[in-house]
Structure formats: structure tokens, C-alpha cells
C-alpha positions as CSV (number, residue, x, y, z in Angstrom):
1,M,18.7,18.0,12.4
2,T,15.5,18.9,10.2
3,L,13.9,16.3,7.2
4,K,13.8,18.2,3.9
5,R,12.0,16.7,0.6
6,G,14.2,15.9,-2.0
7,A,14.0,16.7,-5.6
8,Q,13.3,13.1,-6.5
9,D,10.0,11.9,-6.4
10,L,9.7,9.8,-3.1
11,P,7.2,7.3,-3.1
12,V,4.5,7.2,0.0
13,R,3.5,4.1,1.6
14,F,0.2,3.9,3.7
15,E,-0.8,2.1,6.7
16,E,-4.2,1.6,8.4
17,M,-4.4,3.1,12.2
18,N,-6.3,0.5,14.1
19,V,-3.5,-2.3,13.0
20,L,-0.7,0.2,14.3
21,R,-2.7,1.3,17.6
22,L,-3.8,-1.8,18.7
23,G,-0.3,-3.1,18.4
24,L,-1.6,-6.0,16.1
25,V,2.0,-7.1,14.7
26,S,5.1,-7.4,17.5
27,M,8.0,-4.9,16.5
28,Q,10.5,-7.2,17.8
29,E,12.7,-9.1,15.0
30,R,12.5,-12.4,16.3
31,I,9.9,-14.0,19.2
32,P,10.1,-17.2,21.1
33,A,9.3,-20.5,19.4
34,D,6.4,-21.2,21.3
35,Y,4.8,-17.3,21.2
36,S,1.8,-18.4,19.1
37,S,-0.9,-16.2,21.0
38,W,-1.5,-13.5,23.2
39,E,-4.2,-11.6,25.1
40,E,-4.0,-7.9,25.8
41,T,-6.4,-5.8,27.9
42,F,-6.2,-1.8,27.8
43,E,-7.5,1.3,26.9
44,I,-7.7,3.7,24.0
45,D,-9.3,7.3,23.8
46,G,-11.5,6.3,27.1
47,Q,-12.5,2.8,25.4
48,H,-12.2,-0.1,27.5
49,G,-11.5,-3.5,26.0
50,K,-9.3,-6.5,24.6
51,V,-7.6,-8.2,21.9
52,I,-6.8,-11.7,21.8
53,C,-4.2,-12.7,18.7
54,K,-4.1,-16.6,18.0
55,A,-1.4,-18.1,15.5
56,L,-0.4,-21.4,14.0
57,P,2.3,-22.8,16.5
58,E,4.5,-23.0,13.3
59,Y,4.6,-19.9,12.2
60,G,4.0,-17.9,15.5
61,V,2.2,-14.6,16.1
62,P,2.6,-11.6,13.6
63,H,6.1,-9.9,14.1
64,G,9.4,-8.3,12.7
65,V,8.7,-8.7,8.6
66,D,5.4,-8.5,9.0
67,N,5.0,-5.0,9.9
68,D,6.6,-4.1,6.2
69,V,4.8,-6.8,4.5
70,I,1.6,-5.4,5.8
71,T,2.1,-1.4,4.8
72,A,2.9,-3.1,1.3
73,L,-0.4,-5.0,1.3
74,I,-2.3,-1.6,2.1
75,T,-0.5,0.5,0.1
76,L,-1.0,-2.0,-2.8
77,F,-5.0,-2.0,-1.7
78,R,-4.7,2.0,-2.5
79,E,-2.6,1.6,-5.7
80,Q,-5.1,-0.5,-7.4
81,G,-8.1,2.0,-6.4
82,D,-9.4,0.7,-2.9
83,P,-11.5,-2.1,-4.3
84,E,-14.5,-2.7,-2.3
85,D,-14.4,-6.2,-2.4
86,G,-10.4,-6.2,-1.1
87,R,-9.0,-8.3,-3.7
88,M,-6.1,-7.2,-5.6
89,V,-3.8,-9.2,-7.8
90,T,-0.1,-8.6,-7.8
91,S,3.4,-10.7,-8.6
92,A,5.7,-11.5,-5.6
93,Y,8.0,-9.4,-6.9
94,S,6.2,-6.4,-7.0
95,L,5.0,-6.7,-3.6
96,L,8.7,-7.2,-2.1
97,Q,9.4,-4.0,-3.9
98,L,6.3,-2.6,-1.9
99,A,7.7,-3.6,1.3
100,G,11.4,-2.2,0.8
101,M,12.9,-5.8,0.7
102,D,15.6,-6.7,-1.1
103,V,15.1,-9.5,-4.3
104,N,16.2,-12.7,-3.4
105,G,15.4,-16.0,-2.6
106,A,15.9,-15.4,1.1
107,S,13.1,-12.4,0.7
108,Y,10.7,-14.6,-1.1
109,R,10.9,-17.0,1.7
110,L,9.8,-14.6,4.3
111,L,7.3,-13.3,1.9
112,R,5.7,-16.6,2.1
113,E,6.1,-17.2,5.5
114,S,4.6,-13.6,6.5
115,L,1.8,-13.8,4.0
116,Q,0.6,-17.2,5.5
117,R,1.1,-15.8,9.3
118,L,-1.2,-13.0,8.3
119,W,-3.6,-15.5,6.8
120,T,-3.5,-18.2,9.4
121,T,-3.8,-15.7,12.2
122,S,-7.0,-14.6,13.8
123,Y,-7.8,-11.6,16.0
124,Q,-10.5,-11.3,18.1
125,I,-11.0,-7.3,19.1
126,T,-13.4,-6.5,21.4
127,R,-15.0,-3.0,21.8
128,L,-11.7,-1.1,20.5
129,W,-11.7,-1.4,16.7
130,R,-12.5,2.3,15.4
131,D,-15.4,2.3,12.7
132,H,-13.8,5.7,11.4
133,R,-17.3,6.5,9.4
134,R,-19.4,6.2,12.0
135,G,-17.2,7.5,14.7
136,R,-17.7,4.7,17.0
137,Y,-15.6,1.9,18.4
138,T,-16.8,-1.8,17.5
139,T,-16.0,-5.6,17.8
140,V,-14.8,-7.5,15.2
141,G,-13.0,-10.5,14.5
142,L,-10.6,-10.9,11.6
143,R,-7.6,-12.0,9.5
144,I,-5.6,-9.6,8.2
145,V,-5.1,-11.4,5.0
146,H,-8.7,-12.8,4.4
147,E,-8.0,-14.8,1.6
148,L,-4.8,-16.1,-0.1
149,E,-3.8,-17.8,-3.7
150,F,-0.7,-17.8,-5.0
151,T,1.3,-19.7,-7.8
152,S,4.5,-21.4,-7.0
153,S,7.9,-23.7,-7.8
154,I,7.4,-27.4,-8.0
155,E,9.1,-27.1,-4.4
156,G,5.9,-25.2,-3.4
157,D,8.2,-21.9,-3.1
158,I,7.0,-18.3,-4.1
159,D,9.5,-17.1,-6.4
160,S,9.9,-14.3,-9.4
161,D,7.5,-16.3,-11.5
162,S,4.6,-16.2,-8.5
163,A,1.3,-14.9,-9.1
164,L,-0.5,-13.3,-6.5
165,V,-4.3,-13.1,-5.7
166,L,-5.1,-11.3,-1.9
167,T,-8.0,-10.1,-0.2
168,L,-8.0,-7.9,2.6
169,A,-10.2,-8.4,5.8
170,P,-13.7,-6.7,5.3
171,A,-13.3,-4.6,8.7
172,L,-9.9,-3.6,7.1
173,V,-11.3,-2.8,3.9
174,N,-13.8,-0.5,5.0
175,S,-11.5,1.0,7.4
176,I,-9.1,2.0,4.7
177,R,-12.1,2.8,2.3
178,A,-13.2,5.4,5.4
179,G,-9.9,7.3,5.2
180,F,-8.5,5.9,8.8
181,V,-4.9,5.6,7.2
182,R,-1.7,7.5,7.5
183,P,1.1,7.9,5.1
184,M,4.5,6.5,5.9
185,D,6.7,9.5,5.5
186,P,9.3,7.9,3.1
187,R,11.9,10.7,4.1
188,V,11.6,8.8,7.4
189,A,11.5,5.6,6.4
190,R,14.7,5.8,4.1
191,L,16.7,6.5,6.8
192,L,15.7,3.9,9.1
193,K,17.8,0.7,8.9
194,R,16.1,-1.6,11.5
195,R,12.6,-3.4,11.0
196,S,12.2,-2.8,14.7
197,T,12.7,1.2,14.6
198,R,10.7,1.5,11.3
199,A,7.6,-0.4,13.4
200,F,8.4,1.4,16.4
201,Y,8.0,4.9,14.2
202,R,4.8,3.5,13.1
203,F,3.6,3.2,16.3
204,L,4.3,6.4,17.6
205,D,3.2,8.3,14.5
206,A,-0.2,6.6,14.6
207,K,-0.4,8.0,18.6
208,R,0.0,11.0,18.0
209,R,-2.6,11.4,15.4
210,D,-6.2,12.8,16.5
211,P,-8.3,9.6,15.8
212,T,-11.0,11.9,14.4
213,N,-8.8,13.6,11.7
214,P,-5.7,11.6,11.0
215,E,-4.3,14.2,9.4
216,R,-3.9,16.3,12.9
217,I,-0.6,15.6,14.7
218,V,0.3,16.6,18.3
219,M,4.1,17.4,18.6
220,D,4.5,16.3,22.4
221,L,3.4,12.7,23.4
222,Q,3.2,11.4,26.8
223,M,3.0,7.3,27.4
224,S,3.6,4.7,30.3
225,L,6.4,2.6,29.8
226,M,3.9,-0.3,30.5
227,E,1.9,1.1,27.5
228,L,5.3,0.9,25.5
229,K,5.6,-2.5,26.7
230,Q,2.4,-3.7,25.7
231,A,2.7,-2.3,22.1
232,C,5.9,-3.3,21.5
233,K,5.0,-7.2,22.6
234,I,8.0,-6.8,25.0
235,I,7.7,-10.3,26.8
236,N,9.9,-9.0,29.8
237,D,8.7,-7.0,32.7
238,Q,11.5,-5.3,34.5
239,P,11.3,-1.7,34.0
240,D,14.8,-1.7,32.7
241,K,14.8,-4.5,30.3
242,I,11.9,-2.7,28.7
243,R,13.9,0.8,28.5
244,R,16.5,-1.2,26.9
245,S,14.5,-2.6,24.4
246,I,13.2,0.4,23.2
247,E,16.7,2.7,23.6
248,P,17.6,1.7,20.1
249,A,14.5,2.8,18.5
250,H,14.6,6.0,20.5
251,E,18.5,6.4,19.3
252,E,17.7,6.2,15.6
253,L,14.8,8.7,15.5
254,L,16.6,10.9,17.3
255,E,19.7,10.6,15.3
256,I,17.7,11.2,12.0
257,G,15.6,13.9,13.6
258,Y,12.1,12.6,13.9
259,L,12.1,13.1,17.7
260,K,13.5,16.0,19.4
261,A,13.9,14.7,23.0
262,V,13.1,11.9,24.8
263,E,12.3,12.3,28.4
264,Y,11.5,9.7,31.4
265,E,9.4,11.1,34.3
266,G,8.9,9.1,37.5
267,R,10.7,5.5,38.6
268,G,9.8,1.7,38.5
269,A,6.8,0.3,36.5
270,K,5.1,3.8,37.2
271,Q,8.0,5.6,34.6
272,Q,6.1,7.8,31.9
273,V,8.0,8.6,28.5
274,V,8.0,11.8,27.1
275,Y,8.3,12.3,22.9
276,R,8.9,15.7,22.0
277,F,8.3,15.4,17.7
278,S,10.5,17.5,15.2
279,P,8.9,20.1,12.9
280,L,9.5,18.1,9.3
281,T,10.1,21.3,6.9
282,T,8.1,20.2,3.3
283,E,8.0,22.2,0.3
284,E,4.4,23.1,-0.9
285,E,3.3,20.3,-2.8
286,P,2.1,21.1,-6.2
287,H,-1.0,19.0,-6.2
288,V,-2.3,21.3,-3.7
289,A,-3.2,23.8,-6.5
290,F,-5.1,20.9,-8.7
291,R,-7.1,19.5,-5.4
292,T,-10.4,20.5,-6.9
293,E,-9.8,19.0,-10.3
294,L,-8.0,16.1,-9.0
295,E,-10.7,15.3,-6.5
296,A,-13.4,15.6,-9.3
297,L,-11.5,12.7,-10.8
298,G,-12.5,10.6,-7.7
299,L,-9.0,10.3,-5.8
300,K,-9.2,11.3,-2.4
301,A,-6.4,13.7,-0.4
302,P,-4.0,10.4,0.6
303,S,-4.3,9.2,-3.1
304,L,-2.8,12.7,-4.2
305,R,0.5,12.4,-2.0
306,T,0.9,8.7,-3.3
307,V,0.4,9.3,-7.1
308,L,2.1,12.9,-7.2
309,G,4.7,12.9,-4.7
310,S,7.2,15.8,-5.3
311,L,6.5,16.4,-8.9
312,D,6.7,20.0,-10.1
313,T,3.1,21.8,-11.2
314,A,4.1,21.0,-15.3
315,E,4.3,17.9,-14.5
316,V,0.9,17.3,-13.3
317,Q,-0.7,19.5,-15.9
318,R,0.3,16.8,-18.0
319,R,-0.5,13.7,-16.3
320,L,-3.7,15.4,-15.5
321,A,-4.5,15.7,-19.0
322,K,-3.5,12.1,-19.7
323,A,-5.4,10.9,-17.2
324,R,-8.7,12.5,-18.7
325,Q,-8.0,11.3,-22.2
326,V,-7.3,7.5,-20.8
327,L,-10.8,8.0,-19.1
328,A,-12.5,9.4,-22.4
329,S,-11.1,6.5,-24.3
330,Y,-13.5,3.8,-22.4
331,G,-16.2,2.9,-24.6
332,T,-18.0,2.4,-21.0
333,P,-16.8,4.0,-17.8
334,P,-14.9,1.9,-16.1
335,R,-15.7,-0.1,-13.0
336,N,-13.3,2.3,-11.0
337,P,-12.2,5.5,-12.7
338,A,-10.6,6.8,-9.4
339,A,-8.2,3.5,-9.6
340,V,-7.6,4.2,-13.2
341,A,-6.7,7.6,-12.9
342,A,-4.3,6.9,-10.1
343,D,-2.2,4.5,-12.2
344,V,-2.3,6.9,-15.2
345,L,-1.4,10.1,-12.9
346,K,1.7,7.7,-11.6
347,N,2.8,5.9,-14.5
348,P,1.7,7.7,-17.6
349,E,4.1,5.9,-19.7
350,K,2.1,3.0,-19.5
351,Y,-1.1,4.3,-20.9
352,E,0.4,5.9,-24.4
353,A,-1.2,3.1,-26.4
354,Q,-4.5,3.6,-25.0
355,V,-4.4,7.3,-25.7
356,A,-3.3,6.4,-29.2
357,L,-6.4,4.8,-29.7
358,L,-8.7,7.5,-28.6
359,P,-11.4,8.2,-30.8
360,L,-11.5,11.7,-32.8
361,S,-14.5,13.1,-31.0
362,H,-12.5,12.5,-27.3
363,A,-9.5,14.0,-28.9
364,P,-8.5,17.7,-27.2
365,A,-9.1,20.1,-29.9
366,K,-6.6,22.3,-31.1
367,K,-7.3,26.1,-31.2
368,G,-6.1,28.7,-33.8
369,I,-6.0,29.6,-37.5
370,G,-4.0,26.8,-39.6
371,S,-4.4,24.1,-37.0
372,S,-3.4,20.9,-38.3
373,P,-6.4,18.4,-38.5
374,V,-6.1,15.7,-35.6
375,K,-4.9,12.6,-37.2
376,T,-7.2,9.9,-35.5
377,T,-5.4,5.8,-35.0
378,A,-7.5,3.4,-35.9
379,V,-8.1,0.5,-33.7
380,N,-6.7,-1.9,-36.2
381,E,-3.8,0.3,-36.7
382,L,-1.5,-0.3,-33.4
383,P,1.3,1.9,-32.4
384,P,4.5,-0.1,-32.1
385,P,4.7,-2.2,-29.0
386,L,5.8,-0.2,-25.4
387,P,8.9,-1.0,-23.4
388,S,8.7,-4.2,-21.8
389,G,8.9,-4.4,-18.2
390,E,7.2,-5.1,-14.2
391,D,5.4,-1.9,-15.1
392,Q,3.5,-3.4,-18.2
393,M,2.9,-6.4,-16.2
394,K,1.0,-4.1,-13.7
395,T,-1.1,-2.5,-16.2
396,L,-1.8,-6.1,-17.7
397,R,-3.1,-7.4,-14.4
398,F,-5.1,-4.4,-13.6
399,L,-6.6,-5.0,-17.0
400,L,-7.3,-8.6,-16.7
401,K,-7.8,-9.4,-12.9
402,A,-11.3,-9.8,-13.3
403,H,-11.0,-12.3,-16.8
404,L,-8.2,-14.6,-15.2
405,S,-7.5,-17.0,-12.6
406,V,-4.4,-16.9,-10.4
407,T,-2.5,-19.9,-12.7
408,E,-3.3,-18.0,-15.7
409,I,-2.0,-14.8,-14.7
410,D,1.1,-16.8,-13.5
411,A,1.3,-18.6,-17.0
412,L,0.7,-14.9,-18.7
413,Q,3.6,-13.9,-16.9
414,A,5.8,-16.6,-17.8
415,S,4.8,-16.0,-21.5
416,T,5.8,-12.5,-21.3
417,R,8.8,-13.3,-19.6
418,D,9.9,-15.7,-22.1
419,G,8.7,-13.9,-25.3
420,R,6.2,-15.4,-26.4
421,L,3.8,-12.8,-25.9
422,D,4.8,-9.3,-26.0
423,A,3.5,-7.0,-22.8
424,G,2.8,-3.8,-24.9
425,T,1.0,-5.5,-27.8
426,L,-1.4,-7.4,-25.4
427,I,-2.2,-4.0,-23.4
428,R,-2.7,-2.5,-26.5
429,E,-4.9,-5.1,-28.1
430,A,-6.7,-5.5,-24.2
431,S,-7.8,-1.9,-24.0
432,A,-8.7,-2.0,-27.8
433,A,-11.0,-4.9,-27.0
434,R,-12.4,-3.2,-23.6
435,A,-13.1,0.1,-25.6
436,A,-15.2,-2.1,-28.4
437,L,-16.9,-4.2,-25.6
438,G,-15.3,-7.2,-26.8
439,M,-13.4,-8.2,-24.0
440,Q,-14.9,-11.8,-24.0
441,A,-13.7,-12.5,-27.2
442,F,-10.1,-11.3,-26.4
443,I,-9.8,-13.4,-23.3
444,A,-10.9,-16.6,-25.3
445,D,-7.9,-16.3,-27.8
446,L,-5.8,-15.1,-25.1
447,R,-6.4,-18.5,-23.1
448,K,-5.6,-20.3,-26.3
449,Q,-2.4,-18.7,-26.7
450,L,-1.4,-19.5,-22.7
451,A,-2.6,-23.2,-23.0
């Protein structure tokens, strides 16, 4: 079976290579009640070192759903423009969507447990964390979620009304910004039903990549059975039990065509497992032809796949024009123009109001004899509100995250949901205030409305 890209736009999610290669999160769906720490000594790329994981007993070590949540956090980090300080603002609803989880009460409870587990679990990594920018291996101590703040219900639960402010570990931030990431192929991820198989796929796909150039992959990979036991955090040491633990993942990956064959060599604890991968057939992605122009907007190669997916050439051209218009609408350059450009390219409809506020001097000129003059919309002549929805809240959080606290963002979300405030109008007014350097007055007025 060969996987091919469908016509629809498939979202790409991202993962950091150190987290995968070191097996920081157990692939097991369930763990023993007393499993709150582990210590592994192993070798990566000729480097010998140790990883120690210590978790709170009430949460246990990171496992199961945490694999999907970490993917969501790293993808969110990429979507928000790789912020240097690692700080991200989002909603619990958006994070569930990025994690590919159902939106219901049970998922919100799982999300809270996962975030608190990733926040309270510490790792000591000796000589095995790759500093991709310098090409060296380092020793680091970290918590994957470095800081966590969220609003909750009276009972203390995360729900659809919750706002979240999260900060990733500095070592993780530096690694992602240096490009030590891999895209999680959405065609594969969509077909894998079991969480443990998705985690196994992530690990294999990271292991087959060249650490000096993660875009370079091998088609055959050999690993010892004991290395797989270590990576999967399988507690049983018996070779036949280890094989039985990984066989379901093998079967699913063979069934969807990611793996072409799995072969065992040797006997007992000295067994080797040889993976042979299928070539994935893909059509040339249209963003390749626009690489120079996209990189001029500050977007790196992985970001291009995230924001453009499988769009056709005409649509890429349209979105590029919109991104240039939006960037031109700022009175002073935004702090992170690449993040703005990425969001415009991915969600151009969210920026119709901001483009409508574009001054005449920035509007694209119309050529040809008899062309009608370009009409300029004054700041106080606001166009009709945009359609409501979670996408508009993403835009508001992006515009206001540097100005509002997590409780104020929570109140803002509630006010737009119950109709007291209109998200589309707020987007236009915030964009106008930002262009006119009047953000301070806008925020002061907004706080009065939220009080």
C-alpha cells in the first residue's frame, strides 16, 4: 500500500527530535500506579549518557495521551511564530483540536492531567540532549511545560471556557527554533487509531532521520530488541513479552503501508529488529516554487508545509498577496512579522478587516488606462463584523496576548461567546489601534468592558 496526499488540505503537526529520540514519554497507554520515576543509560549517535525522569506520585511518569499533547504544544509553538520566550496563549478547546482529541468532558480532564504531569515532571539529561545549532551534545535539566497558568470552573476543572498560558522549557524552545523538529505526516497520523501506535510511529520516524539534517531519512533501520524496550518503557524484560508488546504497532504500521517489512534476527535478548520503510508518494507541493518569497517573509521550510499544506498555486499566490498587505498595514513593524505572515497564510479570512484598513499608500496599484482609483477605508469607517468562531478568538488572543492576563483572556472569551462583545469588531478595533499606536487606550477601554 502506498500513501498519497489527498486533495484536501491536511494539517501538519510538529515534534521536537530530542523528546522523541530520548523516549521522554512512555508509549504505554496505562502505567502501574507506583510508576513515578525511571532511569535509563544508553547511547545515541556514539554519545553515552543517562536520562532520569522524576514525577509526582499522583500523576505518574508522562505516558499515553501526553504524546499527543506534546505534539499539540509544539505545533502551537510553531503556529505562534516560535516565540523566543516560549510563551503561548490559547484555549483548552484549541489545544484539544491540535492534539486530535475528541472535545468532551473526559478529554478536558485528560488534558488537565496531562498538562500538570508535563509541568511537574522533571528530567535530568546527561550528555544526550542535542544542541542542534552548535552540533554538540549537552547536559540539561528541564520540565517540558516550564510554566503553566489556566482558568477553570468552580470545581477546578479545565473546560471549554478555559484560557491557557503555557511556556515551554528553554532548552526545548532553543531546539525548535534551531530546526531540530520533524513534521508528523498527517496522512499517516490520520490512519493510526491507537495512541500507542502513533507514539511508536513518532519514535521510528525520528530514529530514521539524520540528526545533522532531520529532512534526510533512511529506508532501512536496525535496532536491538532491548533498545526498543527502553524506548517504549516496557517494564517486562522477557524478549517474548517485549515482542508481544510491540507487535500491534508493527501490524498497524504495516497495514497502512508506512512499513514495508519487519524482520527479526538472532535470538533471545540479543535479537535485532530490522525495519524496512515504504516510499511515500507525494505530489510536488506548490510552496516549493515560492520558497524564496516565503523565506523573505521569515518563514522556514517546516513552516511552509504547516501553513500551506496542499494548496494549489493560485491559492498560494492569493495568500501571499494578502500577507504582504497585512504586514504593510502596521504603523510600526510587528515584533514577530514571520508569525503574522504565517497566520495570514494559514487563515487569510481572519484578516479581511485589517486589509480593509490599509492606507492608500500601501494598497496595491491598479495598472492600465482608465483604471478606477483605489478606494481607501478610513479607520473610523469599519467594515461589517467578521463571522464569529474559534478562529476569531485565535486572532484576538494573538493581538492581545501581550496586554491581557489569563483571567482577562478568559473573561474576553466568555464575553464574545455570550454576545456582550463582538469578536469581529474587536479584531478590527484592535488592528486599527495597533496601526495608530493607540493600543494602550484600547486595552484600558476593553478592561472596563470586561469588568
